[in-house]
matplotlib code that plots the C-alpha trace (Angstrom):
import matplotlib.pyplot as plt

x = [111.6, 114.3, 117.2, 120.3, 122.2, 119.8, 120.2, 117.1, 116.4, 118.1, 114.8, 112.9, 115.7, 115.7, 111.9, 112.2, 114.8, 112.3, 114.7, 112.0, 109.3, 110.3, 109.4, 111.6, 114.4, 114.3, 114.5, 117.5, 119.3, 118.9, 120.2, 123.3, 122.2, 122.5, 125.7, 126.1, 129.1, 130.4, 130.1, 127.5, 124.9, 123.1, 121.7, 117.9, 117.1, 120.5, 120.4, 122.1, 122.6, 120.6, 123.8, 125.3, 125.4, 123.2, 123.6, 122.0, 123.6, 122.7, 120.7, 118.2, 117.8, 117.4, 114.7, 112.9, 112.9, 111.0, 108.2, 105.0, 102.2, 98.8, 95.8, 92.4, 88.9, 87.3, 83.7, 81.0, 81.0, 84.8, 86.8, 90.2, 92.3, 91.7, 88.6, 85.9, 82.3, 82.6, 83.4, 86.4, 89.4, 90.1, 93.4, 91.4, 90.3, 93.9, 94.9, 96.2, 92.6, 91.4, 94.4, 93.2, 94.0, 95.1, 97.7, 100.9, 103.3, 106.0, 105.6, 104.4, 101.9, 103.2, 101.3, 104.4, 103.4, 100.4, 102.7, 102.9, 100.6, 98.8, 96.3, 97.8, 94.6, 91.1, 88.0, 84.8, 82.9, 80.1, 82.5, 84.0, 86.9, 90.7, 92.4, 96.2, 97.8, 101.6, 104.5, 106.6, 106.7, 107.9, 104.7, 102.5, 104.2, 103.9, 100.2, 99.1, 101.9, 101.1, 102.7, 101.2, 99.9, 98.6, 95.2, 92.4, 89.5, 86.0, 82.7, 79.9, 76.2, 74.0, 70.4, 69.5, 67.2, 65.3, 63.3, 65.2, 69.0, 71.9, 72.5, 75.8, 76.8, 76.6, 78.7, 81.3, 81.3, 82.1, 85.2, 86.3, 85.0, 83.8, 85.2, 85.0, 85.7, 86.5, 89.3, 89.1, 89.3, 91.9, 90.5, 89.0, 87.8, 84.1, 82.0, 78.9, 79.7, 76.1, 72.6, 73.1, 76.8, 79.6, 83.3, 85.4, 89.2, 90.7, 94.2, 93.2, 91.2, 89.4, 87.1, 83.9, 85.0, 83.0, 79.8, 80.1, 80.8, 77.8, 75.5, 76.6, 75.1, 72.0, 73.2, 72.8, 75.5, 73.9, 77.2, 80.9, 83.7, 87.4, 88.7, 92.2, 95.1, 97.7, 98.4, 97.3, 93.7, 91.3, 90.7, 89.1, 90.1, 87.0, 85.3, 86.9, 90.0, 93.6, 96.8, 100.4, 101.6, 104.0, 107.6, 107.0, 103.9, 104.2, 101.5]
y = [77.1, 78.0, 75.6, 77.4, 76.8, 78.3, 82.0, 84.2, 87.8, 90.3, 92.3, 89.2, 88.3, 91.8, 91.6, 88.1, 89.5, 92.3, 95.1, 96.7, 95.9, 94.5, 97.9, 99.7, 97.2, 97.9, 101.6, 101.3, 98.9, 101.5, 104.2, 102.1, 101.9, 98.1, 96.1, 92.3, 91.0, 94.6, 95.3, 97.7, 95.9, 98.4, 96.0, 95.3, 91.6, 90.6, 87.3, 86.3, 83.2, 83.1, 83.0, 86.2, 89.3, 92.2, 95.7, 99.0, 102.5, 105.1, 107.1, 104.2, 103.9, 107.7, 107.7, 104.8, 106.4, 109.4, 107.2, 107.6, 105.2, 106.7, 105.2, 106.5, 105.8, 105.2, 106.4, 104.7, 105.5, 105.7, 103.0, 101.9, 102.2, 103.6, 105.7, 103.5, 104.1, 107.8, 106.9, 108.7, 106.8, 107.2, 109.0, 112.1, 112.5, 113.1, 116.7, 119.0, 119.8, 116.2, 115.2, 114.0, 116.8, 114.2, 112.7, 112.6, 112.0, 114.7, 114.4, 117.5, 116.9, 117.7, 116.9, 115.0, 112.3, 111.5, 110.3, 106.5, 106.3, 103.0, 101.0, 97.9, 95.8, 96.8, 97.8, 97.7, 100.8, 99.9, 99.0, 101.5, 101.6, 101.1, 101.4, 101.6, 103.7, 103.5, 104.6, 101.8, 98.6, 96.6, 97.4, 96.6, 93.2, 92.6, 93.2, 91.8, 89.6, 86.0, 84.7, 87.5, 86.2, 89.5, 89.4, 91.7, 92.3, 93.4, 94.2, 92.9, 93.7, 90.9, 89.8, 86.1, 85.2, 82.5, 82.5, 82.2, 82.4, 81.2, 77.5, 76.8, 74.5, 77.4, 79.6, 76.7, 76.7, 80.5, 79.6, 76.8, 74.7, 77.2, 77.5, 80.5, 80.2, 76.5, 77.2, 76.3, 79.4, 79.6, 79.2, 82.3, 83.4, 84.3, 84.9, 86.8, 90.3, 91.0, 89.9, 91.2, 91.7, 89.2, 89.8, 88.4, 87.9, 86.8, 86.2, 86.6, 89.1, 87.7, 90.1, 90.7, 87.6, 88.3, 89.2, 86.0, 83.9, 85.3, 84.7, 81.0, 80.5, 82.6, 85.9, 89.3, 91.9, 95.2, 96.9, 96.1, 98.0, 97.1, 97.8, 96.4, 95.3, 93.3, 95.2, 98.6, 99.6, 102.1, 103.4, 106.8, 108.0, 109.9, 108.9, 110.5, 111.6, 110.2, 110.0, 108.8, 105.4, 106.2, 105.1, 102.9, 101.2, 97.9, 95.7]
z = [77.0, 74.5, 74.6, 76.1, 72.8, 70.4, 69.4, 69.9, 68.8, 71.0, 71.5, 72.5, 75.0, 76.5, 77.0, 78.6, 81.0, 81.9, 80.7, 78.5, 75.9, 72.5, 70.9, 73.4, 72.8, 69.0, 69.6, 72.0, 69.6, 66.7, 69.0, 69.9, 73.6, 73.9, 74.5, 74.3, 76.2, 76.4, 72.6, 71.1, 68.9, 66.7, 64.1, 64.3, 64.2, 65.8, 67.7, 71.0, 73.0, 76.2, 78.3, 76.8, 79.0, 77.9, 79.3, 78.5, 78.3, 80.9, 78.4, 78.1, 81.9, 82.2, 79.5, 81.0, 84.5, 83.0, 81.7, 83.7, 84.7, 85.4, 87.3, 86.3, 87.6, 84.2, 83.9, 81.8, 78.1, 77.5, 75.8, 77.1, 74.0, 70.5, 69.8, 68.4, 67.1, 68.1, 71.7, 73.3, 74.8, 78.5, 77.8, 76.7, 80.3, 81.4, 81.9, 84.7, 85.8, 86.2, 88.3, 91.8, 94.3, 96.8, 94.5, 96.6, 93.6, 93.1, 89.4, 87.4, 84.6, 81.1, 77.8, 76.6, 79.1, 76.9, 74.2, 73.9, 76.9, 76.4, 78.4, 80.2, 80.0, 78.9, 80.6, 78.5, 77.6, 80.0, 82.9, 85.3, 87.8, 87.8, 84.4, 84.1, 81.3, 81.0, 78.9, 80.4, 78.4, 81.4, 83.3, 80.4, 80.0, 83.7, 83.7, 80.3, 79.1, 78.2, 81.5, 83.7, 87.0, 88.3, 90.1, 89.0, 91.3, 90.3, 92.1, 89.9, 90.4, 89.0, 88.5, 88.4, 85.5, 87.4, 90.6, 93.9, 94.3, 92.2, 93.2, 94.9, 92.1, 89.6, 91.9, 92.0, 88.2, 88.1, 90.3, 88.0, 85.2, 82.6, 79.0, 76.6, 72.9, 73.3, 75.9, 79.6, 81.9, 84.6, 88.1, 89.6, 93.0, 93.0, 96.1, 97.2, 98.5, 99.4, 98.1, 94.5, 94.2, 93.5, 94.1, 91.2, 91.3, 87.9, 86.6, 83.0, 80.9, 77.9, 76.1, 78.2, 80.2, 83.4, 81.5, 79.5, 82.5, 84.3, 81.2, 81.2, 84.7, 84.1, 85.7, 84.0, 84.8, 85.8, 86.8, 86.8, 88.6, 88.8, 92.2, 92.3, 90.0, 91.9, 95.1, 93.7, 94.7, 93.2, 96.8, 97.0, 93.5, 92.2, 88.9, 85.9, 87.9, 87.8, 89.7, 89.1, 90.2, 93.1, 93.0, 96.1, 94.6, 92.7, 91.2]

ax = plt.figure().add_subplot(projection="3d")
ax.plot(x, y, z, "-o")
ax.set_aspect("equal")
plt.show()
């Protein structure tokens, strides 16, 4: 923790307080929308003491409230973020026609909502299911920030490379005891859902983590689908369609 007497960057402090992302903070500071102890601070890189009072102007709150968060059921063959190796990003699936007809949100779709719409967490090209795209830096930080504690749930179809069934000791290892890239993984919850399908609940998301965990114990992943992030479930959202995160929904 930062000692209470040491000044820190205003944008970092605003992010720590959950007011916005650091990038948003810098934008707001430049626009003169941030006050420290009642005085406008418009200088990028300004520092504050942790006990100083930070407030934001109404324009910042109004702009933030217009930012949308979209849930999409990502199909196979799409990447989460930037286009890579000729594969399209999931955001290209979002338009008025692909919106789920059962979406209850009052929001009207407008192409400006695609601006700065970024994935809050990744889902590999060969994985399907719930992907969150957001314009709101607070939500991104909440889901993928260093200290995020949000559960992510996956259904994973597997094939064991040896005769018989996966030994219980190996299943225990999937729950806790494995390391990737020289770092111990956080405890997970892994149990059999049926004969060839495991339910994984993780609180972290290293690159291809589930596939690599499975490989370590002799399991090959045949299919991987994310079904839940925090308390938000994929539910009946059809593949390739999307809906808005409702105002009463939180992760």
